[in-house]
Backbone bond lengths (Angstrom), bond angles and torsions (degrees), N, CA, C in turn:
res aa  C-N    CA-C-N  psi(-1)  N-CA   C-N-CA  omega(-1)  CA-C   N-CA-C  phi
1 M - - - 1.445 - - 1.495 111.87 -
2 K 1.361 118.53 -39.52 1.450 121.36 178.90 1.508 111.04 -64.85
3 K 1.335 116.59 -37.03 1.464 121.28 177.89 1.524 110.37 -62.78
4 F 1.325 117.43 -41.75 1.461 120.60 178.84 1.530 111.85 -63.27
5 K 1.355 116.33 -40.44 1.478 121.07 178.95 1.512 110.65 -64.76
6 K 1.324 117.78 -38.56 1.469 120.92 178.95 1.523 110.44 -67.79
7 I 1.316 116.34 -44.09 1.468 119.13 178.58 1.520 110.90 -64.80
8 F 1.344 117.54 -43.78 1.430 122.07 179.83 1.545 110.29 -62.30
9 S 1.352 116.30 -44.48 1.469 119.72 177.57 1.530 111.93 -62.25
10 G 1.327 116.46 -40.41 1.465 121.15 177.37 1.489 112.15 -62.08
11 V 1.320 116.50 -45.03 1.483 121.36 177.67 1.524 111.30 -60.73
12 L 1.317 117.00 -43.41 1.474 121.97 178.54 1.513 110.61 -63.40
13 L 1.332 117.47 -42.08 1.452 120.78 179.05 1.530 111.27 -63.86
14 V 1.297 118.09 -43.72 1.460 121.87 178.82 1.523 109.60 -63.75
15 F 1.315 117.23 -44.74 1.487 121.08 178.00 1.531 110.11 -58.59
16 F 1.354 116.65 -45.71 1.459 120.93 -179.91 1.519 111.24 -61.32
17 L 1.316 117.78 -44.11 1.483 121.70 -179.73 1.516 111.44 -64.75
18 I 1.335 116.61 -40.90 1.479 119.44 178.12 1.526 110.44 -65.18
19 S 1.336 117.33 -43.35 1.461 120.98 177.82 1.525 112.23 -61.97
20 L 1.323 116.83 -41.08 1.454 121.62 178.80 1.535 110.42 -64.87
21 L 1.306 117.33 -44.02 1.462 120.75 179.33 1.522 111.28 -65.63
22 Y 1.320 117.52 -41.07 1.469 120.72 177.46 1.512 111.64 -63.34
23 S 1.340 117.12 -44.08 1.480 120.18 179.35 1.519 110.75 -63.64
24 Y 1.288 119.54 -42.16 1.460 123.02 178.89 1.536 110.84 -62.26
25 T 1.319 116.15 -46.63 1.465 121.06 -177.91 1.515 110.16 -66.33
26 H 1.336 117.03 -43.25 1.453 121.77 -178.79 1.551 110.70 -64.50
27 A 1.313 116.66 -44.16 1.484 120.88 179.00 1.493 110.36 -63.22
28 K 1.329 117.48 -38.43 1.478 121.50 -178.40 1.523 110.30 -66.67
29 E 1.333 118.49 -39.15 1.465 122.09 179.08 1.516 110.90 -62.47
30 N 1.319 117.39 -42.11 1.457 120.52 -174.82 1.527 112.85 -78.73
31 T 1.303 119.70 -12.31 1.443 121.84 -177.77 1.502 113.29 -126.03
32 K 1.300 118.31 28.18 1.444 120.81 -173.65 1.531 113.71 -63.31
33 N 1.324 118.28 -24.45 1.464 119.98 -179.74 1.523 112.94 -97.69
34 I 1.302 118.75 -2.95 1.444 120.28 179.86 1.511 109.64 -70.23
35 T 1.329 117.00 132.27 1.439 121.75 -179.36 1.502 110.69 -114.84
36 G 1.303 115.59 177.94 1.442 120.57 173.85 1.525 109.27 -67.91
37 S 1.282 115.23 -172.85 1.465 121.42 -177.46 1.528 110.21 -64.79
38 L 1.326 115.41 124.59 1.469 121.91 175.00 1.491 109.43 -101.58
39 N 1.312 117.56 144.09 1.442 123.14 -174.92 1.522 113.96 -70.32
40 S 1.315 114.02 150.15 1.465 121.17 169.83 1.512 107.54 -73.00
41 I 1.327 116.85 147.56 1.459 122.95 174.49 1.522 106.85 -122.95
42 V 1.325 113.97 131.48 1.481 121.74 179.79 1.567 108.28 -105.56
43 N 1.339 114.62 135.32 1.478 119.28 177.27 1.532 106.00 -133.36
44 K 1.358 115.23 121.22 1.455 121.06 179.60 1.546 107.81 -118.28
45 I 1.335 115.18 119.07 1.457 122.44 175.99 1.527 108.21 -140.48
46 D 1.310 115.48 133.87 1.483 121.99 173.67 1.545 112.74 53.12
47 G 1.294 117.25 39.72 1.460 121.67 176.73 1.523 115.07 78.99
48 I 1.310 117.36 3.69 1.489 120.58 178.19 1.528 108.68 -112.93
49 S 1.325 116.50 125.07 1.450 122.53 178.12 1.535 108.46 -105.99
50 I 1.327 115.56 126.75 1.467 120.12 175.94 1.512 107.63 -123.39
51 V 1.343 116.33 124.58 1.436 122.80 178.08 1.510 108.96 -108.88
52 A 1.346 118.72 130.80 1.483 121.43 -178.75 1.532 107.61 -127.38
53 K 1.356 114.93 138.97 1.448 122.23 178.17 1.505 110.46 -142.15
54 P 1.346 119.59 123.69 1.462 120.24 173.97 1.526 110.03 -69.06
55 V 1.320 117.75 131.76 1.455 121.24 177.68 1.540 114.46 -120.83
56 N 1.307 117.32 -15.21 1.467 121.33 177.32 1.515 110.52 -151.47
57 L 1.314 116.71 119.89 1.475 122.20 177.15 1.510 107.72 -125.98
58 S 1.283 116.72 87.05 1.468 119.19 -177.73 1.533 110.05 -127.85
59 S 1.320 114.15 175.56 1.449 117.97 -178.52 1.536 110.49 -74.45
60 S 1.357 117.47 -13.24 1.461 120.09 179.32 1.528 113.54 -94.20
61 E 1.350 117.89 -34.05 1.455 121.44 178.35 1.518 111.22 -163.02
62 I 1.318 115.03 155.30 1.457 122.88 175.07 1.522 106.18 -121.24
63 V 1.337 115.88 126.58 1.452 120.89 -172.37 1.558 109.82 -128.76
64 F 1.338 114.67 136.08 1.461 121.66 174.71 1.519 109.12 -121.40
65 E 1.331 117.23 137.48 1.453 122.20 169.65 1.525 106.62 -86.13
66 I 1.331 116.15 135.84 1.453 121.80 -176.13 1.551 107.78 -129.13
67 A 1.330 115.88 133.41 1.501 122.73 172.12 1.503 107.10 -125.98
68 I 1.355 115.07 129.70 1.468 121.08 -177.44 1.523 107.78 -126.15
69 N 1.321 116.05 130.73 1.473 121.81 -179.54 1.495 110.95 -139.20
70 T 1.358 113.90 144.71 1.458 120.92 172.82 1.548 107.78 -151.72
71 H 1.309 115.94 157.75 1.465 120.59 173.52 1.502 111.99 -117.26
72 S 1.311 115.73 8.12 1.483 120.44 177.84 1.509 106.60 -143.29
73 G 1.296 116.66 133.80 1.450 121.07 178.78 1.517 111.27 81.31
74 S 1.295 114.50 -167.67 1.474 122.24 -179.17 1.510 111.11 -130.16
75 L 1.287 115.55 146.53 1.501 122.01 -178.37 1.523 108.44 -88.53
76 D 1.297 117.76 73.62 1.458 124.01 -172.98 1.528 115.73 -93.36
77 F 1.310 118.49 30.69 1.450 118.71 -178.95 1.538 110.94 -112.96
78 D 1.303 114.38 152.92 1.477 124.03 179.70 1.531 107.66 -91.27
79 M 1.332 117.19 111.31 1.467 120.27 -175.68 1.530 112.36 -61.63
80 S 1.326 117.61 -29.73 1.470 118.40 179.39 1.523 112.62 -72.93
81 Q 1.335 117.87 -16.30 1.470 121.26 179.63 1.518 111.24 -95.64
82 I 1.323 120.35 -22.29 1.450 120.21 -173.92 1.532 112.56 -109.97
83 S 1.303 119.01 8.40 1.464 122.12 -177.36 1.520 111.48 -116.35
84 E 1.332 115.40 151.89 1.463 122.66 171.44 1.528 108.18 -153.17
85 L 1.313 114.83 159.61 1.464 122.01 -179.88 1.522 109.15 -124.14
86 V 1.335 114.51 130.59 1.445 120.51 176.94 1.550 107.42 -113.02
87 I 1.335 116.25 124.83 1.472 121.02 -177.91 1.523 108.37 -113.38
88 N 1.333 114.43 130.98 1.477 123.20 178.10 1.515 112.33 51.13
89 N 1.337 117.02 36.89 1.467 122.80 178.01 1.536 114.71 58.86
90 E 1.326 116.80 17.68 1.487 118.25 -177.07 1.510 115.44 -137.27
91 K 1.286 117.77 -42.33 1.465 122.34 -174.61 1.540 110.01 -91.73
92 V 1.322 118.47 115.00 1.462 122.84 177.27 1.513 108.45 -102.68
93 M 1.320 116.11 126.46 1.460 122.26 -176.32 1.524 110.19 -125.19
94 K 1.315 115.25 140.33 1.465 122.25 172.23 1.540 107.39 -94.58
95 P 1.338 118.99 152.31 1.444 120.05 -179.58 1.512 113.34 -66.63
96 I 1.301 115.42 150.07 1.487 122.14 171.92 1.530 108.40 -76.13
97 K 1.365 115.53 -44.94 1.456 119.17 -178.44 1.512 111.20 -166.70
98 W 1.322 114.15 161.23 1.462 123.49 172.28 1.524 106.18 -110.01
99 K 1.336 116.89 124.35 1.454 121.71 176.49 1.515 107.34 -113.40
100 G 1.304 115.79 94.47 1.460 118.77 -179.37 1.510 111.29 -178.92
101 S 1.321 114.06 -161.55 1.448 119.76 -176.55 1.526 111.67 -67.39
102 A 1.323 115.00 149.28 1.454 122.96 -176.91 1.535 109.99 -73.13
103 P 1.334 116.07 161.71 1.448 119.16 176.43 1.527 111.71 -57.30
104 G 1.363 115.01 146.02 1.461 120.42 179.73 1.537 111.10 115.90
105 G 1.286 114.90 167.87 1.460 122.14 176.48 1.519 112.44 79.35
106 H 1.351 113.39 -171.77 1.451 120.66 -178.48 1.535 113.69 -108.59
107 H 1.321 117.54 -11.91 1.465 121.12 -177.87 1.521 109.08 -139.51
108 R 1.325 115.77 126.35 1.466 120.39 179.94 1.537 108.45 -134.20
109 Y 1.332 114.78 149.62 1.454 120.40 177.60 1.523 108.07 -146.99
110 G 1.370 115.46 145.36 1.432 117.56 175.62 1.526 110.59 177.60
111 K 1.304 114.92 -169.65 1.445 122.64 177.61 1.501 109.94 -124.71
112 I 1.336 115.67 137.36 1.445 119.94 175.64 1.535 108.04 -108.46
113 L 1.332 114.99 128.12 1.460 120.76 -173.92 1.527 111.28 -109.98
114 F 1.341 114.48 134.89 1.441 122.72 175.18 1.541 108.88 -119.85
115 A 1.311 117.38 159.89 1.477 120.09 174.75 1.526 107.40 -63.47
116 G 1.329 114.17 157.15 1.473 120.25 179.86 1.537 111.63 -71.43
117 Y 1.294 114.00 171.56 1.477 119.35 -179.32 1.505 107.81 -133.29
118 E 1.336 116.82 121.23 1.448 122.93 -172.98 1.531 114.22 -72.92
119 K 1.335 116.18 -32.06 1.460 119.43 -175.45 1.519 110.69 -86.59
120 E 1.323 116.21 173.85 1.446 121.50 178.81 1.536 109.70 -68.60
121 I 1.321 115.58 137.22 1.449 120.99 176.74 1.495 109.72 -99.01
122 N 1.308 117.95 119.77 1.463 122.08 177.53 1.523 111.80 -103.33
123 K 1.313 116.86 -31.91 1.445 122.94 -179.32 1.502 109.56 -148.00
124 M 1.318 117.01 142.61 1.480 118.19 173.75 1.524 108.25 -144.16
125 E 1.311 113.82 148.09 1.450 122.71 179.23 1.518 108.66 -128.78
126 L 1.315 116.04 120.86 1.466 121.61 171.32 1.526 106.04 -93.03
127 I 1.340 116.98 122.85 1.465 120.56 -178.04 1.525 106.40 -116.00
128 I 1.366 113.15 127.79 1.468 120.75 177.99 1.518 107.83 -122.63
129 K 1.339 115.55 121.25 1.481 120.98 -178.70 1.523 108.46 -110.26
130 D 1.339 116.07 98.35 1.451 119.94 175.98 1.506 109.85 -111.68
131 N 1.298 117.44 132.78 1.465 123.72 -174.90 1.546 108.67 52.80
132 D 1.326 117.09 -124.76 1.471 120.30 179.45 1.507 112.29 -96.81
133 N 1.308 118.22 9.70 1.462 122.86 -174.47 1.519 111.60 -101.59
134 K 1.323 114.15 140.22 1.484 119.73 174.15 1.523 105.80 -117.62
135 R 1.301 116.12 111.10 1.473 123.23 -179.15 1.515 107.83 -99.19
136 I 1.338 116.96 128.02 1.470 122.12 -178.39 1.537 107.93 -119.81
137 Y 1.351 115.21 120.37 1.469 121.75 177.97 1.536 105.05 -110.26
138 E 1.325 116.59 121.52 1.470 119.21 -173.87 1.530 111.89 -122.05
139 W 1.342 116.03 135.20 1.442 122.51 176.31 1.524 108.65 -129.03
140 T 1.319 116.74 135.11 1.451 123.03 173.44 1.528 107.31 -109.19
141 L 1.323 116.88 128.22 1.446 120.67 -175.84 1.520 110.53 -102.35
């Protein structure tokens, strides 16, 4: 009976270690482009302040939090139409969607989503073109 318990315990230990190794490897594959915390960048032009911060950089999606504020005029632009992402100075991507407040008002907040990127990201530029202004937010990883 003791021999059976030792064998059973050994099999359970091996199974646990294999499961742990598989989980670690699988999680690492799905998050290979996720980095540590990246800083917010603030850009103020013509009385409009736009803050951008990367919050997810994975092979499945790239997401930025965006905060827009003004005290004059109205924020009547569609973020999904005026934004693009440039990765490693070569890949230009249009957003998949904007998840946030609708155009208008003085204060807007939301997330802009882009398709994921399978390769390593070394540099990325979020470009927002509102009115006659071209705002460039740049991060080096």
